[in-house]
C-alpha positions as a Markdown table, in Angstrom:
| # | Residue | x | y | z |
|---|---|---|---|---|
| 1 | Unk | 26.8 | -0.8 | 83.3 |
| 2 | Unk | 24.8 | -3.7 | 83.0 |
| 3 | Unk | 25.7 | -7.0 | 84.8 |
| 4 | Unk | 22.7 | -8.8 | 82.8 |
| 5 | Unk | 23.9 | -11.2 | 80.3 |
| 6 | Unk | 24.1 | -10.0 | 76.5 |
| 7 | Unk | 23.9 | -12.5 | 73.7 |
| 8 | Unk | 23.7 | -11.1 | 69.9 |
| 9 | Unk | 22.8 | -13.4 | 66.9 |
| 10 | Unk | 23.8 | -11.5 | 63.7 |
| 11 | Unk | 25.1 | -12.0 | 60.5 |
| 12 | Unk | 28.5 | -11.5 | 59.5 |
| 13 | Unk | 27.6 | -9.3 | 56.6 |
| 14 | Unk | 24.7 | -7.1 | 58.1 |
| 15 | Unk | 25.3 | -3.5 | 58.7 |
| 16 | Unk | 22.7 | -3.2 | 61.3 |
| 17 | Unk | 24.1 | -6.3 | 63.1 |
| 18 | Unk | 27.6 | -4.2 | 62.8 |
| 19 | Unk | 26.0 | -1.2 | 64.3 |
| 20 | Unk | 24.5 | -3.1 | 67.1 |
| 21 | Unk | 27.9 | -4.6 | 68.2 |
| 22 | Unk | 29.8 | -1.3 | 67.5 |
| 23 | Unk | 27.1 | 0.2 | 70.0 |
| 24 | Unk | 27.9 | -2.5 | 72.7 |
| 25 | Unk | 31.6 | -2.3 | 72.1 |
| 26 | Unk | 31.4 | 1.7 | 72.7 |
| 27 | Unk | 30.1 | 1.4 | 76.0 |
| 28 | Unk | 32.6 | -1.8 | 76.7 |
| 29 | Unk | 29.7 | -4.2 | 77.2 |
| 30 | Unk | 30.6 | -7.7 | 77.2 |
| 31 | Unk | 28.6 | -10.0 | 75.0 |
| 32 | Unk | 28.2 | -13.5 | 73.7 |
| 33 | Unk | 28.4 | -13.2 | 69.8 |
| 34 | Unk | 26.7 | -15.9 | 67.5 |
| 35 | Unk | 27.4 | -15.2 | 63.5 |
| 36 | Unk | 24.9 | -17.3 | 62.5 |
| 37 | Unk | 25.9 | -17.5 | 58.6 |
| 38 | Unk | 29.4 | -18.4 | 59.9 |
| 39 | Unk | 28.1 | -21.5 | 61.9 |
| 40 | Unk | 28.1 | -24.7 | 60.2 |
| 41 | Unk | 25.8 | -27.8 | 60.4 |
| 42 | Unk | 24.4 | -28.7 | 63.7 |
| 43 | Unk | 26.0 | -25.4 | 65.3 |
| 44 | Unk | 24.0 | -23.3 | 62.6 |
| 45 | Unk | 20.7 | -25.4 | 63.1 |
| 46 | Unk | 21.0 | -25.1 | 66.8 |
| 47 | Unk | 21.4 | -20.8 | 66.4 |
| 48 | Unk | 18.4 | -20.8 | 64.2 |
| 49 | Unk | 16.3 | -22.6 | 66.4 |
| 50 | Unk | 17.6 | -20.6 | 69.6 |
| 51 | Unk | 16.9 | -17.4 | 67.5 |
| 52 | Unk | 13.3 | -18.8 | 66.4 |
| 53 | Unk | 12.3 | -19.2 | 70.1 |
| 54 | Unk | 12.7 | -15.5 | 70.8 |
| 55 | Unk | 12.2 | -14.2 | 67.3 |
| 56 | Unk | 10.0 | -16.4 | 65.3 |
| 57 | Unk | 11.0 | -14.0 | 62.3 |
| 58 | Unk | 14.7 | -15.3 | 62.6 |
| 59 | Unk | 15.5 | -11.8 | 61.5 |
| 60 | Unk | 19.0 | -10.1 | 62.5 |
| 61 | Unk | 20.4 | -8.6 | 64.6 |
| 62 | Unk | 18.6 | -10.4 | 67.3 |
| 63 | Unk | 20.0 | -9.2 | 71.2 |
| 64 | Unk | 19.0 | -10.9 | 74.3 |
| 65 | Unk | 19.7 | -8.6 | 77.1 |
| 66 | Unk | 18.8 | -10.0 | 80.3 |
| 67 | Unk | 15.3 | -11.5 | 79.7 |
| 68 | Unk | 14.8 | -8.4 | 77.0 |
| 69 | Unk | 14.7 | -9.3 | 73.2 |
| 70 | Unk | 15.4 | -6.6 | 70.9 |
| 71 | Unk | 15.0 | -7.4 | 67.2 |
| 72 | Unk | 16.9 | -4.8 | 64.9 |
| 73 | Unk | 19.3 | -2.1 | 65.5 |
| 74 | Unk | 17.3 | -0.1 | 68.0 |
| 75 | Unk | 19.8 | 2.1 | 69.7 |
| 76 | Unk | 17.6 | 3.8 | 72.3 |
| 77 | Unk | 15.7 | 0.2 | 73.3 |
| 78 | Unk | 19.4 | -1.1 | 73.5 |
| 79 | Unk | 20.8 | 1.7 | 75.8 |
| 80 | Unk | 17.6 | 1.3 | 77.9 |
| 81 | Unk | 17.9 | -2.5 | 78.4 |
| 82 | Unk | 21.6 | -1.8 | 79.2 |
| 83 | Unk | 20.7 | 0.9 | 81.7 |
| 84 | Unk | 22.5 | 3.4 | 80.0 |
């Protein structure tokens, strides 16, 4: 299991985002979740700016696993980044 920090930027209504979270949950990976569409005001602006720093297209899900950024639900890449 990974000891790398994991952060997930997602939309609450996105099926790919749900699949990414489900994969992490399956392997009992602890992660910090930001559901950008549920954020408001300054919090939303900060979240969008944070995503754009690593993913200029600002698409979801955006996962940051250690220093690796994975855009979209790419199961094999996610597993590899986690060391699974």
